[in-house]
C-alpha positions as a printed NumPy array, in Angstrom:
array([[ 33.485, -13.966,  -1.332],
       [ 31.983, -17.376,  -0.445],
       [ 28.855, -18.005,  -2.518],
       [ 26.935, -20.409,  -0.345],
       [ 27.8  , -23.794,   1.088],
       [ 30.611, -25.336,  -0.993],
       [ 29.62 , -28.405,  -2.98 ],
       [ 31.759, -31.435,  -3.775],
       [ 32.573, -29.792,  -7.12 ],
       [ 33.643, -26.557,  -5.42 ],
       [ 35.932, -28.389,  -2.992],
       [ 37.462, -30.474,  -5.77 ],
       [ 38.117, -27.274,  -7.71 ],
       [ 39.807, -25.415,  -4.867],
       [ 42.062, -28.412,  -4.264],
       [ 42.947, -28.255,  -7.959],
       [ 43.656, -24.515,  -7.801],
       [ 45.815, -24.888,  -4.682],
       [ 47.727, -27.787,  -6.251],
       [ 48.471, -25.536,  -9.239],
       [ 50.114, -23.155,  -6.771],
       [ 52.252, -25.784,  -5.071],
       [ 49.983, -27.265,  -2.394],
       [ 50.427, -30.963,  -1.642],
       [ 47.032, -32.109,  -2.878],
       [ 45.146, -33.323,  -5.927],
       [ 41.879, -31.871,  -7.176],
       [ 39.825, -31.636, -10.324],
       [ 39.041, -28.675, -12.566],
       [ 35.302, -28.847, -12.039],
       [ 32.894, -25.946, -12.607],
       [ 32.376, -23.437,  -9.822],
       [ 30.856, -19.943,  -9.515],
       [ 34.137, -18.083,  -9.001],
       [ 36.117, -16.1  , -11.545],
       [ 39.878, -16.44 , -11.942],
       [ 41.718, -14.975,  -8.956],
       [ 45.207, -14.549,  -7.584],
       [ 46.778, -16.739,  -4.918],
       [ 45.998, -14.321,  -2.078],
       [ 42.273, -14.181,  -2.902],
       [ 42.209, -17.952,  -3.43 ],
       [ 43.733, -18.468,   0.007],
       [ 41.027, -16.269,   1.538],
       [ 38.272, -18.121,  -0.318],
       [ 39.773, -21.391,   0.876],
       [ 39.791, -20.118,   4.444],
       [ 36.032, -19.538,   4.298],
       [ 35.524, -22.941,   2.642],
       [ 37.683, -24.639,   5.274],
       [ 34.871, -24.373,   7.786],
       [ 33.161, -27.134,   5.804],
       [ 36.204, -29.389,   5.355],
       [ 38.839, -30.183,   8.04 ],
       [ 41.2  , -31.58 ,   5.41 ],
       [ 41.103, -28.278,   3.519],
       [ 41.824, -26.426,   6.753],
       [ 44.915, -28.544,   7.374],
       [ 46.037, -28.116,   3.774],
       [ 45.798, -24.33 ,   4.041],
       [ 47.765, -24.269,   7.3  ],
       [ 50.502, -26.318,   5.633],
       [ 50.34 , -24.079,   2.538],
       [ 50.713, -20.967,   4.695],
       [ 53.606, -22.609,   6.512],
       [ 55.545, -23.427,   3.342],
       [ 54.507, -20.655,   0.947],
       [ 54.119, -17.613,   3.197],
       [ 56.872, -15.737,   1.352],
       [ 54.818, -16.013,  -1.85 ],
       [ 51.769, -14.431,  -0.228],
       [ 51.105, -10.709,   0.14 ],
       [ 49.754,  -9.953,   3.617],
       [ 48.28 ,  -6.615,   2.55 ],
       [ 46.471,  -8.296,  -0.335],
       [ 45.153, -10.998,   1.983],
       [ 43.877,  -8.426,   4.468],
       [ 42.171,  -6.494,   1.662],
       [ 39.818,  -9.485,   1.305],
       [ 38.789,  -9.599,   4.961],
       [ 35.718,  -7.398,   4.497],
       [ 34.307,  -9.736,   1.87 ],
       [ 35.006, -12.906,   3.866],
       [ 32.438, -14.575,   6.107],
       [ 34.992, -15.218,   8.842],
       [ 38.459, -13.711,   8.387],
       [ 39.067, -15.132,  11.852],
       [ 39.678, -18.454,  10.058],
       [ 42.973, -17.009,   8.812],
       [ 43.812, -15.814,  12.315],
       [ 43.354, -19.398,  13.526],
       [ 45.628, -20.749,  10.787],
       [ 48.289, -18.237,  11.757],
       [ 47.869, -19.191,  15.415],
       [ 48.77 , -22.816,  14.708],
       [ 52.004, -21.685,  13.045],
       [ 52.915, -19.165,  15.735],
       [ 53.361, -22.105,  18.112],
       [ 56.218, -23.557,  16.059],
       [ 59.656, -23.848,  17.612],
       [ 62.449, -21.844,  16.007],
       [ 60.08 , -19.458,  14.251],
       [ 61.979, -16.633,  12.553],
       [ 61.133, -13.048,  13.449],
       [ 60.205, -12.332,   9.837],
       [ 57.687, -15.17 ,   9.712],
       [ 56.296, -14.261,  13.126],
       [ 55.74 , -10.653,  12.069],
       [ 53.998, -11.865,   8.897],
       [ 51.639, -14.147,  10.825],
       [ 50.906, -11.582,  13.519],
       [ 50.085,  -9.008,  10.85 ],
       [ 47.414, -11.343,   9.465],
       [ 45.826, -11.334,  12.933],
       [ 46.215,  -7.644,  13.75 ],
       [ 42.88 ,  -5.96 ,  14.479],
       [ 40.85 ,  -9.15 ,  14.01 ],
       [ 38.384,  -9.773,  16.852],
       [ 37.356, -13.269,  18.009],
       [ 33.949, -14.463,  16.866],
       [ 31.141, -15.188,  19.344],
       [ 31.757, -18.72 ,  20.656],
       [ 30.781, -21.264,  17.989],
       [ 31.876, -24.519,  16.396],
       [ 34.515, -23.998,  13.732],
       [ 33.243, -26.694,  11.386],
       [ 29.778, -26.641,   9.86 ],
       [ 27.91 , -29.954,   9.652],
       [ 30.915, -31.982,  10.862],
       [ 29.457, -33.32 ,  14.108],
       [ 26.175, -35.051,  14.778],
       [ 24.158, -32.667,  17.012],
       [ 24.516, -33.835,  20.595],
       [ 26.91 , -36.606,  19.539],
       [ 30.11 , -37.656,  21.246],
       [ 32.403, -35.832,  18.806],
       [ 30.498, -32.587,  19.289],
       [ 30.695, -33.011,  23.066],
       [ 34.448, -33.529,  22.889],
       [ 34.854, -30.422,  20.721],
       [ 32.89 , -28.412,  23.27 ],
       [ 34.74 , -29.837,  26.283],
       [ 38.316, -29.849,  25.009],
       [ 38.885, -27.637,  21.968],
       [ 42.386, -26.885,  20.79 ],
       [ 43.666, -23.581,  22.133],
       [ 44.381, -22.204,  18.642],
       [ 40.688, -22.389,  17.717],
       [ 39.484, -21.34 ,  21.165],
       [ 41.545, -18.131,  21.222],
       [ 39.538, -16.845,  18.246],
       [ 36.127, -17.92 ,  19.52 ],
       [ 35.912, -21.301,  17.792],
       [ 35.472, -24.807,  19.175],
       [ 37.158, -27.708,  17.386],
       [ 39.645, -30.479,  18.132],
       [ 40.921, -31.323,  14.625],
       [ 44.684, -30.671,  14.533],
       [ 46.294, -29.802,  11.195],
       [ 49.173, -31.99 ,  10.009],
       [ 52.269, -29.953,   9.158],
       [ 54.59 , -32.832,   8.34 ],
       [ 52.821, -35.476,   6.26 ],
       [ 55.837, -37.806,   6.28 ],
       [ 56.084, -37.817,  10.061],
       [ 52.382, -37.109,  10.636],
       [ 53.402, -34.236,  12.915],
       [ 50.361, -32.283,  14.073],
       [ 50.137, -28.735,  15.4  ],
       [ 48.011, -27.476,  18.26 ],
       [ 47.784, -27.259,  22.027],
       [ 45.186, -27.286,  24.789],
       [ 44.811, -24.904,  27.684],
       [ 44.419, -25.992,  31.304],
       [ 40.601, -26.066,  31.148],
       [ 40.553, -28.326,  28.084],
       [ 43.206, -30.632,  29.56 ],
       [ 41.227, -30.909,  32.775],
       [ 38.095, -31.922,  30.879],
       [ 40.037, -34.586,  28.974],
       [ 41.504, -35.962,  32.192],
       [ 38.119, -36.075,  33.933],
       [ 36.577, -37.847,  30.949],
       [ 39.344, -40.464,  30.984],
       [ 38.803, -41.122,  34.676],
       [ 35.058, -41.352,  34.142],
       [ 35.45 , -43.847,  31.306],
       [ 38.186, -46.045,  32.8  ],
       [ 38.305, -45.359,  36.574],
       [ 42.04 , -46.218,  36.607],
       [ 44.509, -44.69 ,  34.137],
       [ 48.239, -44.529,  33.546],
       [ 50.043, -41.279,  32.885],
       [ 50.713, -42.468,  29.338],
       [ 46.943, -42.776,  28.79 ],
       [ 46.561, -39.093,  29.578],
       [ 49.568, -38.122,  27.448],
       [ 48.21 , -40.138,  24.515],
       [ 44.826, -38.414,  24.829],
       [ 46.714, -35.142,  24.38 ],
       [ 48.73 , -36.502,  21.43 ],
       [ 51.813, -36.233,  23.663],
       [ 51.565, -32.476,  23.376],
       [ 52.704, -31.784,  26.95 ],
       [ 55.609, -32.949,  29.101],
       [ 55.38 , -35.673,  31.738],
       [ 56.042, -32.995,  34.33 ],
       [ 53.027, -30.961,  33.156],
       [ 50.927, -34.133,  33.092],
       [ 51.888, -34.83 ,  36.691],
       [ 50.938, -31.272,  37.684],
       [ 47.588, -31.679,  35.931],
       [ 46.868, -34.975,  37.681],
       [ 47.787, -33.642,  41.101],
       [ 45.436, -30.686,  40.559],
       [ 42.382, -32.982,  40.39 ],
       [ 40.754, -33.527,  43.743],
       [ 39.483, -36.961,  44.593],
       [ 42.047, -39.025,  42.706],
       [ 45.157, -40.769,  44.013],
       [ 48.247, -42.538,  42.731],
       [ 48.54 , -46.248,  43.436],
       [ 51.563, -48.405,  42.719],
       [ 54.994, -47.413,  41.445],
       [ 56.914, -47.669,  38.211],
       [ 55.209, -49.314,  35.218],
       [ 52.35 , -50.453,  37.443],
       [ 51.477, -46.971,  38.707],
       [ 47.846, -45.97 ,  38.144],
       [ 45.753, -42.905,  38.934],
       [ 42.304, -43.712,  40.246],
       [ 39.392, -42.117,  42.031],
       [ 39.774, -42.189,  45.797],
       [ 37.304, -44.389,  47.647]])
């Protein structure tokens, strides 16, 4: 389905095609090597392309969230064999399965997209996004979002589901949270609980943050109230 690394023209064109189908984006009708296709096939092509463009990934998650009733899950699955990584769609569904108040109908739809799909061998989700050995790559390896990690991918870019409120989706498992906490302590020596919560985009409760902090050996709480800090024990 994907004919090589997408160019700037190809990405502009898929944004245009998605906008024509109701996605909240703007593109341009530039030339590309793909024939006219239905929305389901376009979504699958976009999923493969999304590994080269985090913004496209977030757009497709939001599109799936809002337009899932207009998509045919059987038609989408019929494209899996021709995709490079159908697991990309499983990841998109995973971000939406974490929503509060999810209806049974929508849950069944999303789970059907994942049914029978095996995780990939561990690898970065995004191609050419990080400088090899750079800080961003290290952070993706140390603390990937759970939704990527479950399907074998490593990445920390959270899709935005609510543009107006800039609400992001995604969560981190205990291992990723621990790595983030250790990095904070290494960089700053003394941190507040809010520093840790902010590093997690306030994606966990204060109670869970306290449990996480107490699980780290060699650190202690000093002070009380607003002046309380966690620091490495002498």
